[in-house]
C-alpha positions as CSV (number, residue, x, y, z in Angstrom):
1,M,1.2,22.5,11.7
2,C,4.2,21.3,13.7
3,N,5.7,23.0,16.7
4,K,8.5,22.1,19.2
5,E,6.2,20.1,21.4
6,T,5.1,17.9,18.4
7,S,8.4,17.5,16.6
8,S,7.5,14.0,15.6
9,C,4.3,15.1,13.8
10,H,5.8,14.4,10.4
11,I,6.2,10.7,11.3
12,T,2.7,10.8,12.8
13,N,1.3,12.0,9.6
14,V,3.1,9.3,7.6
15,M,1.8,6.7,10.0
16,K,-1.8,8.0,9.5
17,I,-1.4,7.2,5.8
18,L,0.8,4.1,5.8
19,G,0.0,2.7,9.2
20,G,-1.8,-0.6,9.8
21,K,-1.1,-4.1,9.0
22,W,-1.9,-4.3,5.3
23,K,-1.1,-1.0,3.5
24,L,2.6,-1.6,3.0
25,P,2.0,-5.2,1.7
26,I,-0.6,-4.0,-0.7
27,L,1.7,-1.2,-2.0
28,H,4.6,-3.7,-2.2
29,R,2.5,-6.0,-4.4
30,L,1.2,-3.1,-6.6
31,M,4.9,-2.1,-7.3
32,E,4.8,-5.2,-9.6
33,G,2.3,-3.4,-11.8
34,K,-1.4,-3.0,-12.4
35,M,-3.5,-5.6,-10.7
36,R,-7.0,-6.7,-10.5
37,F,-8.7,-7.1,-7.1
38,S,-8.6,-10.9,-7.4
39,A,-4.9,-11.0,-8.2
40,L,-4.1,-8.9,-5.1
41,S,-6.3,-11.1,-3.0
42,E,-4.5,-14.2,-4.2
43,L,-1.1,-12.6,-3.5
44,I,-2.0,-11.8,0.1
45,P,-4.1,-14.8,1.1
46,T,-4.2,-14.0,4.8
47,L,-5.9,-10.7,4.0
48,S,-9.7,-10.9,3.8
49,R,-11.4,-9.5,0.7
50,K,-13.4,-7.1,2.9
51,V,-10.3,-5.6,4.5
52,L,-8.5,-5.5,1.2
53,S,-11.4,-3.5,-0.3
54,A,-11.4,-1.1,2.6
55,Q,-7.6,-0.6,2.5
56,L,-7.6,0.0,-1.3
57,K,-10.4,2.6,-0.8
58,Q,-8.3,4.3,1.9
59,L,-5.1,4.2,-0.2
60,E,-7.1,5.7,-3.1
61,K,-8.4,8.4,-0.9
62,D,-4.9,9.2,0.4
63,G,-3.6,9.5,-3.2
64,L,-1.5,6.4,-3.4
65,V,-3.6,4.1,-5.5
66,I,-5.5,4.6,-8.7
67,R,-8.6,2.6,-9.3
68,K,-9.5,2.3,-12.9
69,K,-13.0,0.9,-13.7
70,Y,-13.7,-0.4,-17.2
71,S,-17.3,-0.3,-18.4
72,Q,-17.6,-3.8,-19.7
73,I,-19.4,-7.0,-18.8
74,P,-18.2,-8.6,-16.6
75,P,-17.0,-5.6,-14.7
76,K,-13.2,-5.1,-14.7
77,V,-11.3,-2.9,-12.2
78,E,-7.6,-2.5,-12.0
79,Y,-5.4,-0.9,-9.3
80,S,-2.1,0.8,-9.8
81,L,0.2,3.1,-7.9
82,T,0.2,6.9,-8.3
83,Q,3.5,8.7,-9.0
84,H,3.3,9.8,-5.4
85,A,3.3,6.1,-4.2
86,V,6.0,5.1,-6.6
87,K,8.4,7.4,-4.6
88,L,7.9,4.9,-1.7
89,R,9.6,2.1,-3.7
90,P,13.2,2.6,-2.2
91,I,11.7,2.8,1.3
92,I,9.7,-0.4,0.9
93,E,12.6,-2.2,-0.7
94,F,14.9,-1.1,2.1
95,L,12.4,-2.4,4.7
96,S,12.1,-5.7,2.9
97,G,15.9,-6.1,2.7
98,W,16.2,-5.1,6.4
99,N,13.7,-7.7,7.3
100,Q,15.6,-10.4,5.4
101,E,18.8,-9.3,7.1
102,I,17.5,-9.5,10.6
103,S,15.7,-12.8,9.8
104,N,18.9,-14.4,8.7
105,T,20.7,-13.4,11.9
106,D,18.4,-15.4,14.2
């Protein structure tokens, strides 16, 4: 619960969910559609598979990513965004555009 002394707690709560180096890039890539783990790993090559796995688990726990496991051989798992995460699209697109804008002014 927020009070006057912790007026920034809403942003703090957002940062608990979205903070870190890799969550926004993962969400950004998943906005392209459903993806398998290997496809995500190839699209973000500087991200280790171990960290990708951990971040996907955390995003799933936080209600932003859906993990769908198919019972087949070989095993198949797809990741996609929840409706809750899709609402972040304008924010992530804005941040991407903002980055391009400041990168072009240097």
